[in-house]
Backbone as numpy.savetxt, mean C-alpha at the origin, in Angstrom:
# Nx Ny Nz CAx CAy CAz Cx Cy Cz
-3.27 -10.98 14.89 -3.27 -10.28 13.61 -1.82 -10.06 13.16
-1.41 -10.51 11.95 0.01 -10.03 11.40 0.05 -8.76 11.03
1.34 -8.19 10.82 1.76 -6.93 10.40 2.69 -7.24 9.28
2.59 -6.16 8.17 3.42 -6.32 7.07 4.74 -5.93 7.53
5.12 -5.25 8.63 6.32 -5.10 9.11 7.21 -6.40 9.35
6.54 -7.39 10.03 7.29 -8.56 10.32 6.14 -9.77 10.37
5.55 -10.09 9.34 4.44 -11.05 9.20 4.85 -12.74 9.55
6.04 -12.89 9.36 6.54 -14.17 9.68 7.83 -14.07 10.42
8.15 -15.41 11.07 9.68 -15.22 11.74 10.79 -14.96 10.70
10.48 -15.05 9.52 11.68 -14.98 8.54 11.71 -13.66 7.67
10.63 -13.01 7.78 10.48 -11.79 7.22 10.39 -10.58 8.12
11.10 -9.61 7.77 11.05 -8.31 8.53 11.51 -7.26 7.56
10.73 -6.08 7.78 11.11 -4.92 6.92 11.50 -3.86 7.70
12.52 -3.27 7.31 13.08 -1.84 7.97 13.01 -0.58 6.99
12.21 -0.82 6.18 12.12 0.35 5.14 11.78 1.68 5.82
11.09 1.74 6.99 10.81 3.04 7.71 12.05 3.27 8.64
12.91 2.82 8.53 14.20 2.98 9.56 15.42 3.41 8.75
16.15 4.33 9.16 15.87 5.17 10.17 14.83 6.30 9.98
14.23 6.89 11.02 13.19 7.84 10.73 13.38 9.01 10.02
14.77 9.42 9.69 15.24 10.49 8.88 15.66 9.86 7.54
14.92 9.95 6.29 15.19 9.35 5.15 15.14 10.37 3.96
16.11 10.27 3.13 16.00 11.24 1.79 14.86 10.91 0.97
14.27 11.60 0.18 13.05 11.30 -0.63 13.51 10.09 -1.64
12.48 9.35 -1.80 12.75 8.12 -2.76 13.75 7.04 -2.02
13.95 7.07 -0.86 15.04 6.25 -0.12 14.52 4.73 -0.31
15.76 4.05 -0.85 15.24 2.40 -1.08 16.44 1.79 -0.52
16.46 1.08 0.71 17.43 0.32 1.13 18.17 -0.72 0.29
17.56 -1.21 -0.79 18.18 -1.96 -1.73 19.22 -1.40 -2.54
19.28 -0.03 -2.63 20.32 0.68 -3.32 21.69 0.81 -2.35
21.60 0.50 -1.19 22.61 0.53 -0.03 22.90 -0.71 0.49
22.50 -1.74 -0.12 22.56 -3.10 0.57 23.99 -3.48 1.13
25.12 -3.22 0.36 26.24 -3.69 0.66 26.75 -2.87 1.74
26.66 -1.38 1.78 26.99 -0.67 2.95 26.13 -0.92 4.25
24.80 -1.08 3.91 23.91 -1.32 4.95 24.30 -2.51 5.83
24.71 -3.84 5.11 25.01 -4.95 5.84 26.06 -4.66 6.75
27.02 -4.18 6.38 28.18 -3.79 7.25 27.73 -3.06 8.50
26.94 -1.94 8.23 26.43 -1.16 9.22 25.55 -1.91 10.24
24.55 -2.71 9.73 23.79 -3.50 10.61 24.55 -4.38 11.43
25.40 -5.13 10.93 26.46 -5.94 11.71 27.09 -5.26 12.84
27.79 -4.12 12.43 28.30 -3.25 13.37 27.47 -2.78 14.63
26.06 -2.52 14.15 25.31 -1.90 15.13 25.00 -3.10 15.99
24.52 -4.29 15.62 24.37 -5.35 16.58 25.59 -5.77 17.41
26.80 -5.57 16.89 27.74 -6.02 17.70 28.00 -4.94 18.77
27.87 -3.64 18.47 28.22 -2.50 19.41 27.09 -2.65 20.58
25.74 -2.80 20.15 24.81 -2.88 21.17 25.04 -3.86 22.22
25.46 -5.23 21.59 25.82 -6.29 22.45 26.97 -5.87 23.44
27.94 -5.23 22.93 29.11 -5.00 23.66 28.94 -3.77 24.78
28.09 -2.76 24.52 28.02 -1.63 25.15 26.64 -1.51 25.82
25.64 -2.29 25.46 24.47 -2.08 25.98 23.66 -0.97 25.59
22.33 -1.00 25.82 21.68 0.20 25.46 21.90 1.53 26.43
21.97 2.66 25.63 22.13 3.97 26.26 21.73 4.93 25.36
21.47 6.36 25.95 21.06 7.20 24.98 22.15 7.85 24.12
21.70 7.77 22.76 22.63 8.35 21.88 21.70 8.93 20.70
21.97 10.17 20.31 21.16 10.78 19.42 21.44 10.18 17.94
20.62 10.31 16.97 20.74 9.81 15.59 21.66 10.88 14.89
22.68 10.30 14.04 23.46 11.17 13.16 23.41 10.95 11.80
22.75 12.12 10.99 22.51 11.83 9.56 21.44 10.87 9.27
21.65 10.09 8.29 20.68 9.04 7.92 20.85 7.68 8.70
21.72 7.58 9.73 22.14 6.46 10.31 21.57 6.32 11.76
21.06 5.20 12.03 20.38 4.96 13.31 21.09 3.70 14.10
21.64 4.01 15.16 22.42 2.87 15.64 21.25 1.68 16.44
20.19 2.23 16.51 19.28 1.17 16.80 18.95 0.05 15.82
19.21 0.39 14.48 18.89 -0.49 13.39 19.82 -1.46 13.11
19.80 -2.78 13.32 20.56 -3.78 13.17 20.02 -5.17 12.75
20.84 -6.11 12.74 20.51 -7.46 12.36 19.83 -7.91 13.57
18.54 -8.61 13.62 17.97 -9.18 14.75 18.28 -10.64 14.96
19.07 -11.13 14.21 19.70 -12.62 14.36 21.08 -12.54 14.05
21.83 -13.67 14.74 23.27 -13.63 14.59 23.76 -13.85 13.13
22.75 -14.68 12.43 23.12 -15.00 10.93 22.99 -13.80 10.00
22.47 -12.63 10.29 22.34 -11.65 9.66 21.34 -11.87 8.43
20.10 -12.44 8.75 19.04 -12.61 7.74 17.90 -11.71 7.96
17.61 -11.18 9.34 16.55 -10.10 9.71 16.94 -8.89 10.19
16.89 -7.97 9.40 17.01 -6.59 9.99 15.81 -5.88 10.62
15.91 -5.01 11.77 14.89 -4.29 12.08 15.34 -3.51 13.32
14.37 -2.99 14.14 14.76 -2.28 15.36 15.10 -3.01 16.48
16.38 -2.87 16.99 16.85 -3.45 18.03 16.20 -3.13 19.39
15.53 -1.77 19.40 15.15 -1.23 20.43 13.68 -1.30 20.78
13.01 -2.09 19.76 11.74 -2.36 19.80 11.24 -3.35 20.94
10.15 -3.19 21.44 9.70 -4.03 22.53 9.69 -5.42 22.21
9.37 -5.85 20.96 9.33 -7.16 20.69 10.83 -7.83 20.84
11.63 -7.07 20.71 13.09 -7.73 20.76 13.79 -7.45 22.12
12.86 -6.99 23.15 13.51 -6.64 24.52 12.51 -7.24 25.52
11.75 -8.24 25.29 10.99 -8.76 26.25 9.87 -7.91 26.63
9.39 -6.99 25.76 8.33 -6.09 25.99 8.50 -4.74 26.52
10.06 -4.63 26.75 10.43 -3.28 27.20 10.85 -2.24 26.00
10.30 -1.32 26.30 10.30 -0.14 25.17 11.64 0.90 25.27
12.55 0.64 24.25 13.82 1.31 24.47 14.11 2.33 23.31
12.96 2.54 22.54 13.06 3.59 21.36 13.47 4.89 21.85
13.09 5.29 22.98 13.30 6.53 23.61 14.93 6.83 23.80
15.64 5.79 23.59 17.03 6.02 23.64 17.63 6.77 22.50
16.89 7.05 21.42 17.22 7.87 20.42 16.23 9.18 20.36
16.60 10.05 19.76 16.06 11.29 19.75 14.87 11.47 18.82
14.43 10.30 18.10 13.22 10.23 17.17 12.35 9.05 17.60
12.43 8.86 18.90 11.72 7.48 19.27 10.35 7.78 19.20
9.61 8.93 19.54 8.28 9.03 19.29 7.86 8.99 17.78
8.55 9.45 16.81 8.39 9.18 15.37 8.42 7.81 15.00
9.34 6.96 15.66 9.44 5.57 15.26 8.18 5.00 15.72
7.54 5.29 16.72 6.35 4.60 17.25 5.29 4.91 16.40
5.24 6.26 15.71 4.21 6.41 14.91 4.33 6.07 13.60
5.46 5.62 13.05 5.72 5.34 11.65 5.02 4.19 11.21
4.31 4.26 10.09 3.59 3.26 9.51 3.34 3.72 7.87
3.73 2.80 7.04 3.56 2.92 5.70 2.18 2.75 5.14
1.58 3.10 3.93 0.31 2.93 3.53 -0.02 1.53 3.24
0.93 0.92 2.60 0.85 -0.51 2.39 0.64 -1.53 3.63
1.35 -0.85 4.65 1.02 -1.71 6.00 -0.31 -1.72 6.61
-0.77 -0.26 6.48 -2.10 -0.01 7.02 -3.05 -0.85 6.24
-2.90 -0.91 4.79 -3.80 -1.59 4.13 -3.87 -3.09 4.42
-2.72 -3.64 4.62 -2.58 -5.04 4.95 -3.26 -5.30 6.33
-3.22 -4.45 7.28 -3.69 -4.64 8.44 -5.32 -4.73 8.38
-5.95 -3.98 7.31 -7.31 -4.15 7.18 -7.86 -5.36 6.51
-7.14 -6.21 5.94 -7.34 -7.48 5.47 -7.63 -8.41 6.68
-8.71 -9.39 6.37 -8.84 -10.36 7.42 -7.50 -11.13 7.30
-7.42 -12.15 8.27 -6.14 -13.04 8.34 -6.04 -13.85 7.10
-7.17 -14.34 6.72 -7.29 -15.21 5.62 -6.63 -14.55 4.47
-6.99 -13.14 4.28 -6.55 -12.38 3.17 -5.16 -12.05 3.23
-4.66 -11.98 4.23 -3.10 -11.64 4.64 -2.32 -12.92 4.25
-2.81 -14.16 4.67 -2.24 -15.52 4.43 -2.17 -15.70 2.96
-3.29 -15.29 2.20 -3.33 -15.47 0.65 -2.24 -14.84 0.18
-1.98 -13.47 0.32 -1.05 -12.67 -0.50 0.43 -12.77 -0.07
0.62 -13.28 1.22 2.06 -13.20 1.82 2.93 -14.02 0.97
2.53 -15.34 0.49 3.40 -16.04 -0.47 4.27 -15.27 -1.42
3.69 -14.14 -1.79 4.39 -13.49 -2.94 5.70 -13.07 -2.48
5.88 -12.83 -1.16 7.32 -12.21 -0.71 8.10 -13.53 -0.11
7.58 -14.72 -0.36 8.36 -15.90 0.10 9.78 -15.81 -0.51
10.81 -16.22 0.22 12.02 -16.26 -0.30 13.01 -14.86 -0.58
12.07 -13.76 -0.38 12.87 -12.53 -0.17 13.78 -12.35 0.86
14.93 -11.75 0.73 15.86 -11.60 1.77 15.38 -10.15 2.52
16.05 -9.84 3.52 15.64 -8.67 4.17 15.69 -7.18 3.64
16.75 -7.23 2.61 16.86 -6.04 1.81 15.60 -6.02 0.69
15.57 -6.98 0.12 14.41 -6.97 -0.92 13.16 -6.98 -0.30
12.74 -7.56 0.80 11.57 -7.42 1.51 11.34 -5.91 1.80
12.20 -5.20 2.11 12.22 -3.73 2.63 12.11 -2.85 1.68
12.39 -3.31 0.45 12.38 -2.52 -0.86 11.09 -2.21 -1.34
10.72 -0.86 -1.63 9.55 -0.72 -2.57 9.50 -1.25 -3.83
10.69 -1.25 -4.40 10.50 -1.79 -5.81 10.97 -3.31 -5.70
11.59 -3.99 -4.73 11.85 -5.49 -4.56 10.70 -6.14 -4.13
9.97 -5.60 -3.25 8.82 -6.36 -2.73 7.44 -6.08 -3.27
6.86 -7.08 -4.26 5.52 -6.85 -4.95 4.55 -6.45 -3.79
4.65 -6.78 -2.65 3.38 -6.40 -1.73 3.17 -5.05 -1.42
4.24 -4.18 -1.59 3.90 -2.81 -1.47 3.25 -2.12 -2.30
3.35 -2.56 -3.60 2.46 -2.16 -4.63 1.17 -2.61 -4.42
1.04 -3.96 -4.40 -0.33 -4.60 -4.51 -1.13 -4.44 -3.28
-0.70 -4.09 -2.21 -1.49 -3.67 -0.95 -2.22 -2.42 -1.16
-1.54 -1.46 -2.16 -2.29 -0.11 -2.30 -3.59 -0.35 -2.98
-3.93 -1.42 -3.40 -5.16 -1.61 -4.15 -6.53 -1.68 -3.05
-5.90 -2.12 -1.84 -6.91 -2.10 -0.68 -7.92 -3.17 -0.62
-8.49 -3.56 0.49 -9.37 -4.63 0.80 -10.49 -4.70 -0.23
-11.01 -3.55 -0.52 -12.34 -3.63 -1.38 -12.01 -4.19 -2.82
-10.79 -4.15 -3.13 -10.31 -5.01 -4.41 -9.54 -6.26 -4.11
-8.79 -6.34 -3.17 -8.06 -7.52 -3.02 -9.02 -8.71 -2.44
-9.78 -8.43 -1.63 -10.66 -9.34 -0.98 -11.64 -10.14 -2.11
-12.40 -9.23 -2.90 -13.10 -10.02 -4.03 -12.18 -10.97 -4.95
-11.05 -10.49 -5.29 -10.10 -11.15 -6.11 -9.73 -12.30 -5.31
-9.45 -12.34 -3.98 -9.05 -13.59 -3.30 -10.04 -14.56 -3.40
-11.45 -14.02 -3.18 -12.72 -14.95 -3.08 -12.73 -15.68 -4.51
-12.54 -14.70 -5.44 -12.69 -15.59 -6.87 -11.57 -16.53 -7.03
-10.40 -16.27 -6.61 -9.24 -17.16 -6.75 -9.65 -18.66 -5.87
-10.22 -18.27 -4.77 -10.65 -19.52 -3.92 -11.63 -20.43 -4.56
-12.54 -19.80 -5.38 -13.72 -20.44 -5.92 -13.12 -21.20 -7.09
-11.91 -20.68 -7.72 -11.52 -21.28 -8.98 -10.32 -22.29 -8.62
-9.93 -22.17 -7.34 -8.80 -23.15 -6.94 -7.33 -22.55 -7.26
-7.47 -21.22 -7.47 -6.11 -20.64 -7.73 -5.22 -19.92 -6.59
-3.93 -20.03 -6.77 -3.05 -19.59 -6.00 -2.82 -18.14 -6.25
-2.35 -17.27 -5.44 -2.18 -15.90 -5.61 -1.44 -15.66 -6.82
-0.40 -16.53 -7.23 0.47 -16.48 -8.59 -0.45 -16.78 -9.71
-1.39 -17.65 -9.76 -2.23 -17.97 -10.94 -3.13 -16.77 -11.19
-3.62 -16.13 -9.89 -4.55 -15.07 -10.01 -3.95 -13.82 -10.74
-2.48 -13.61 -10.13 -1.93 -12.54 -10.76 -1.46 -12.68 -12.32
-1.40 -14.00 -12.67 -0.90 -14.24 -14.02 -1.98 -13.96 -14.91
-3.21 -14.07 -14.40 -4.52 -13.77 -15.29 -4.59 -12.14 -15.23
-4.22 -11.63 -14.21 -4.50 -9.99 -14.12 -3.36 -9.41 -13.65
-2.49 -9.52 -14.40 -0.91 -9.06 -14.04 -0.91 -7.33 -13.93
-1.95 -6.64 -14.62 -1.97 -5.19 -14.36 -1.85 -4.76 -12.94
-2.16 -5.67 -12.04 -2.24 -5.49 -10.45 -1.04 -5.08 -9.82
0.09 -5.52 -10.54 1.39 -5.33 -10.28 2.16 -4.33 -11.29
1.48 -3.88 -12.29 2.12 -2.92 -13.23 2.42 -1.67 -12.58
3.54 -1.20 -12.39 3.87 0.13 -12.02 3.15 1.35 -12.73
2.84 1.00 -13.91 1.97 2.14 -14.69 0.63 2.39 -14.24
0.16 1.39 -13.44 -1.16 1.66 -12.65 -0.82 2.22 -11.40
-1.53 3.20 -10.97 -1.58 3.94 -9.64 -2.84 3.27 -8.89
-2.36 2.29 -7.94 -3.69 1.64 -7.38 -4.43 2.62 -6.49
-3.91 3.49 -5.82 -4.77 4.21 -5.04 -5.79 5.38 -5.89
-5.19 5.79 -7.11 -6.28 6.59 -7.71 -7.14 5.69 -8.77
-6.81 4.25 -8.84 -7.72 3.46 -9.70 -8.49 2.66 -8.99
-8.30 2.21 -7.82 -8.94 1.13 -6.86 -10.50 1.43 -6.92
-11.01 2.61 -6.97 -12.42 2.81 -6.96 -13.01 2.33 -8.40
-12.51 2.50 -9.44 -12.88 2.03 -10.74 -12.89 0.52 -10.70
-11.84 -0.18 -10.11 -11.79 -1.50 -10.25 -12.76 -2.17 -9.30
-13.10 -1.66 -8.19 -14.12 -1.95 -7.11 -15.23 -2.07 -7.86
-15.69 -0.98 -8.82 -17.08 -0.88 -9.22 -17.19 -2.26 -10.32
-16.04 -2.26 -11.10 -16.02 -3.22 -12.18 -16.15 -4.62 -11.40
-15.40 -4.91 -10.49 -15.74 -6.17 -9.73 -17.09 -6.47 -9.18
-17.60 -5.48 -8.64 -18.92 -5.55 -8.05 -19.94 -5.88 -8.94
-19.69 -5.51 -10.23 -20.79 -5.67 -11.32 -20.68 -7.27 -12.16
-19.52 -7.77 -11.77 -19.28 -9.29 -12.30 -19.87 -10.05 -11.27
-20.06 -9.78 -10.13 -20.80 -10.76 -9.08 -19.86 -11.84 -8.95
-20.40 -12.95 -9.32 -19.62 -14.24 -9.15 -19.17 -14.61 -10.35
-19.18 -13.98 -11.47 -18.79 -14.50 -12.81 -17.24 -14.16 -12.81
-16.53 -14.97 -13.61 -15.08 -14.93 -13.90 -14.70 -13.99 -14.95
-14.04 -12.90 -14.62 -13.50 -11.93 -15.67 -12.41 -12.54 -16.37
-12.46 -12.82 -17.68 -11.40 -13.36 -18.58 -9.99 -12.61 -18.33
-8.96 -13.53 -18.66 -7.56 -12.88 -18.66 -7.60 -11.43 -19.21
-7.26 -10.40 -18.86 -7.03 -8.96 -19.44 -8.36 -8.34 -19.34
-9.47 -8.99 -19.05 -10.65 -8.15 -19.02 -10.94 -7.11 -17.93
-10.39 -7.35 -16.81 -10.52 -6.26 -15.58 -9.72 -5.09 -16.25
-8.47 -5.27 -16.68 -7.57 -3.95 -17.04 -8.28 -3.27 -18.14
-8.90 -4.12 -19.23 -9.62 -3.40 -20.20 -10.75 -2.67 -19.87
-11.54 -3.05 -18.90 -12.84 -2.51 -18.38 -12.53 -1.31 -17.60
-11.48 -1.35 -16.69 -10.95 0.01 -16.04 -10.54 1.02 -16.86
-9.77 0.55 -18.05 -9.36 1.68 -19.01 -10.56 2.03 -19.52
-11.45 1.42 -20.16 -12.67 1.87 -20.76 -13.49 2.85 -19.82
-13.63 2.35 -18.56 -14.39 3.03 -17.57 -13.43 4.57 -17.46
-12.37 4.56 -17.30 -11.67 5.68 -17.14 -11.91 6.62 -18.24
-11.77 6.20 -19.49 -11.79 6.96 -20.66 -13.33 7.68 -20.63
-14.23 6.92 -20.36 -15.46 7.40 -20.37 -15.74 8.53 -19.26
-15.22 8.14 -18.07 -15.17 9.27 -16.98 -14.73 10.64 -17.43
-13.35 10.44 -17.89 -12.75 11.84 -18.23 -13.26 12.55 -19.48
-14.34 11.81 -20.18 -14.85 12.35 -21.33 -16.15 13.26 -20.92
-16.38 13.01 -19.56 -17.58 13.71 -19.15 -17.37 15.23 -19.17
-18.24 16.03 -19.69 -17.96 17.38 -19.61 -17.79 18.14 -18.39
-18.47 17.83 -17.33 -18.33 18.27 -15.96 -16.90 17.84 -15.27
-16.40 16.88 -15.81 -14.98 16.68 -15.09 -14.07 17.76 -15.43
-14.14 18.39 -16.56 -13.17 19.50 -17.00 -13.93 20.77 -16.97
-15.22 20.92 -16.94 -15.93 22.15 -17.22 -17.07 22.19 -16.18
-16.77 22.25 -14.79 -17.76 22.33 -13.80 -18.66 23.43 -13.83
-19.94 23.18 -13.35 -20.90 24.33 -13.35 -20.35 25.43 -12.30
-21.16 26.75 -12.72 -20.72 27.73 -11.71 -21.14 27.55 -10.35
-22.13 26.76 -10.01 -22.46 26.71 -8.75 -21.55 25.92 -7.93
-20.86 24.87 -8.46 -19.76 24.16 -7.97 -18.63 24.97 -7.50
-18.31 25.88 -8.25 -17.04 26.68 -7.95 -17.18 27.63 -6.86
-18.34 27.86 -6.16 -18.31 28.81 -5.01 -17.38 28.16 -3.85
-16.71 28.98 -3.41 -15.57 28.77 -2.43 -15.90 28.24 -1.19
-17.01 28.61 -0.78 -17.68 28.27 0.49 -18.15 26.71 0.51
-18.64 26.48 -0.77 -19.17 25.01 -0.77 -18.04 23.99 -1.23
-16.85 24.35 -1.30 -15.62 23.43 -1.76 -14.80 23.19 -0.49
-14.48 21.83 -0.52 -13.63 21.17 0.68 -12.63 20.61 -0.01
-11.67 20.14 0.86 -10.46 19.32 0.31 -11.06 17.82 0.11
-10.68 17.30 -1.02 -11.41 16.12 -1.44 -11.08 14.80 -0.41
-9.96 14.95 0.33 -9.75 13.94 1.29 -10.45 13.99 2.63
-11.34 15.20 2.68 -12.05 15.48 3.83 -13.62 15.18 3.51
-13.78 14.67 2.41 -15.25 14.46 1.98 -16.01 13.32 2.62
-17.17 13.34 3.24 -17.74 12.20 3.97 -18.23 11.11 3.01
-17.33 10.70 2.09 -17.54 9.65 1.12 -16.39 8.59 1.10
-16.67 7.39 0.50 -15.78 6.25 0.64 -14.34 6.64 0.39
-13.58 6.06 1.09 -12.07 6.63 0.82 -11.40 6.32 -0.52
-11.97 5.07 -1.04 -11.28 4.79 -2.45 -11.94 5.75 -3.61
-13.21 6.42 -3.18 -13.64 7.46 -4.22 -12.99 8.64 -3.89
-12.67 8.95 -2.70 -11.93 10.35 -2.61 -10.58 10.12 -3.16
-9.80 8.89 -2.94 -8.52 8.91 -3.89 -8.66 9.07 -5.28
-9.74 8.59 -5.69 -10.02 8.75 -7.20 -10.20 10.22 -7.53
-10.73 10.79 -6.69 -10.88 12.40 -7.02 -9.74 13.18 -6.87
-8.80 12.80 -5.72 -7.58 13.45 -5.51 -6.38 13.10 -6.40
-6.28 11.78 -6.39 -5.05 11.30 -7.07 -5.34 10.81 -8.58
-6.79 10.41 -8.99 -7.04 10.06 -10.20 -7.29 11.50 -11.20
-8.24 12.12 -10.45 -8.63 13.33 -11.41 -7.99 14.55 -11.05
-7.08 14.42 -10.07 -6.49 15.62 -9.36 -7.20 16.93 -9.06
-8.32 16.59 -8.39 -9.10 17.51 -7.75 -8.59 17.81 -6.47
-8.35 18.86 -6.08 -7.87 19.35 -4.71 -8.92 19.55 -3.90
-9.83 20.37 -4.45 -11.18 20.79 -3.74 -12.35 20.49 -4.62
-13.48 20.36 -4.09 -14.58 20.08 -4.67 -15.91 20.05 -3.58
-17.04 20.60 -4.07 -18.31 20.74 -3.25 -18.65 19.13 -3.12
-19.39 18.91 -2.04 -19.96 17.67 -1.68 -20.96 17.29 -2.92
-21.67 18.23 -3.19 -22.83 18.11 -4.29 -22.08 17.63 -5.47
-21.16 18.19 -5.84 -20.37 17.97 -7.36 -19.91 16.44 -7.14
-19.26 16.25 -5.94 -18.51 14.87 -5.92 -19.69 13.81 -5.88
-20.71 13.85 -5.33 -21.91 12.83 -5.14 -22.33 12.65 -6.52
-22.76 13.91 -7.27 -23.17 13.77 -8.53 -22.19 12.96 -9.57
-20.92 13.28 -9.50 -20.08 12.49 -10.38 -19.90 11.13 -9.81
-20.06 10.86 -8.60 -19.99 9.22 -8.13 -21.11 8.73 -8.75
-22.34 9.25 -8.69 -23.41 8.55 -9.40 -23.29 8.30 -10.87
-22.86 9.22 -11.67 -22.56 9.00 -13.03 -21.44 8.04 -13.45
-20.46 7.95 -12.45 -19.52 6.92 -12.70 -19.93 5.50 -12.46
-20.77 5.41 -11.53 -21.52 4.06 -11.14 -22.42 3.76 -12.28
-23.00 4.52 -13.07 -23.79 4.26 -14.11 -23.09 3.94 -15.43
-21.90 4.49 -15.48 -20.86 4.28 -16.48 -20.33 2.74 -16.34
-19.96 2.62 -15.06 -19.54 1.11 -14.79 -20.66 0.09 -15.13
-21.73 0.18 -14.83 -22.85 -0.85 -15.29 -22.89 -0.86 -16.89
-22.71 0.29 -17.64 -22.71 0.31 -19.10 -21.50 -0.51 -19.55
-20.46 -0.16 -19.01 -19.19 -0.78 -19.49 -19.22 -2.23 -19.34
-19.67 -2.79 -18.24 -19.65 -4.21 -17.83 -20.85 -4.94 -18.66
-21.74 -4.10 -18.91 -22.95 -4.77 -19.74 -22.59 -4.92 -21.15
-21.77 -3.98 -21.87 -21.21 -4.02 -23.14 -20.50 -5.55 -23.37
-19.64 -5.56 -22.35 -18.66 -6.89 -22.45 -19.42 -8.06 -22.31
-20.52 -8.13 -21.34 -21.54 -9.41 -21.30 -22.19 -9.54 -22.65
-22.55 -8.59 -23.31 -23.50 -8.89 -24.56 -22.58 -8.95 -25.61
């Protein structure tokens, strides 16, 4: 199974490195200085060999180019680069490095291999700095829609003989930064499920999601919950509800609900699904 960190011999992401990063860090902003640093780190490791050295500031000496041509950057201490030998303990954040994983990479790992292969061409031709950049690599945004959206879209594309580029040309909002995939993927899943095997026209999916969102936020209970739902003992953090993860994200990130009772959440889920049927039915008629 591939990983988004290094899905092909030519692609490698170092966006999580070093493990200490300022907020909103993007390696693309520092590409020129980083290139020099990565070259120096590779040279120094080859000359001096591996030994324990703590990280200073935002710089990690274990991050360098993995090839002499300077095309792929990544962790030079990773087992994949050392015949299976783990060397990340040589820095003082080795445990954190082993745990590090971004949400897009976790979503990518949930896709079947055929799904991974379908979307990966979007990153073809990107250099290591663009591939590691949240704004330079479109996969970082796209993967946040998750398998429940990406897989139905891929199957639709296969039925129509489309590439991933042709699919996104018809439904470009999937890459639009104005859309928050985590908070919206539940609504898009509902719309896709109700189309079954039909082909939604260009722009239809975005329009339906907007219409569904508007109908949901117009529900009185979204803004004026009943008194029973406000009882403190009944309310839990939305991310801990025993419900589908995309619906929990919709509550937490879409509606900005920090806490809610399970009863109220389930009631809203039922209403949203009914609204989704109405919205799609209106378009068909």
